[in-house]
C-alpha positions, 0 to 999 in steps of 0.5 A: 476634481477637488477635495474640500473638508468641512468639519465632519463631511467630505465634499467632492466637487467634479465639474458642477456636481457636488456630493457629500459623504460622511466620514467612515472613520471617526476621529476617535478610535473608540467609536470605530466599529468593525464588522468581521465575519467569522464562523460561530461555535455552532457552525464549527461543531456542525462541520466537525460532526460532518468530518467525523461521519465522513471519516468513519465511513471512509476508514473501513474502505481505506483499511481494506485498500491498504490490506489488499495492497500489502497482500498484492505486494507480497504476492508479486514479491514471491512471484518475482523470487520464483522467476529469479530462482527459475532463471538462476537454475537455468543459468547455473545448470543446477537445481535451486529451491525456494523454501517456505517457513510457515511458522516463522513467516519467512521464505527464501531462495538457495542452491539445493546443494550449496558449497562449503562456504554456503550460497553467496546469492541466497535470499531470505525474506520475511512475509509482511507482518499482517500476512500469513503464508501456507504451503498446500497441495504437496506434490505427487511423491515424497515432498521436496524439502530444504533444511526440513522445510517445504520447498519448490525445486526449480530444475536446470531445464527451467521446469518445476519438480513434480514433488514440489508444492503445487499451491502457496497461499498468502492470506491476511487477518480478514481471510482474504487470500492470494494463491500461487498455483503451479501451471499445468506445464510445470514451468512456473506458477500463476497468481490468482485471487481464488484457488481454482 
């Protein structure tokens, strides 16, 4: 294959056939025209409008999902603390209480009668800022309290004291709730989506 140039044409020879092609690039850069593909302003505005519509439709569902995750997470954390209190009461052979401060949105775990130095294993937790905690269905007799706060009392045999609250409620600003309800055998609590 041989290339020969003739003024503004390229000549490609291959065997007996000869083809001519015009030069794509001119000798003068001012004459060069390029075809660049891009979006127009109208196309960009339409795409942005579609994104706004899709986002506005998805935002409420995402908010509910995040709110539900906070509620479930807090219910699991409270449930785990109940198990820890029950295990601690059995292992130490003394009552342990899980107290709830509804006004301060806190709860915690402590020995019922801490020593002079206090309870080194006491836990104080704060409820997620988007949630509220409430104590419902107080026990049969005089309600169990700890520092004038309603409390669940775990006995050394692992059971829940009969005067402990039977139900705790975690709720969010949208009115969605999780319930921690005492089991029939008084050996702990179950997490439920409804009060029944």
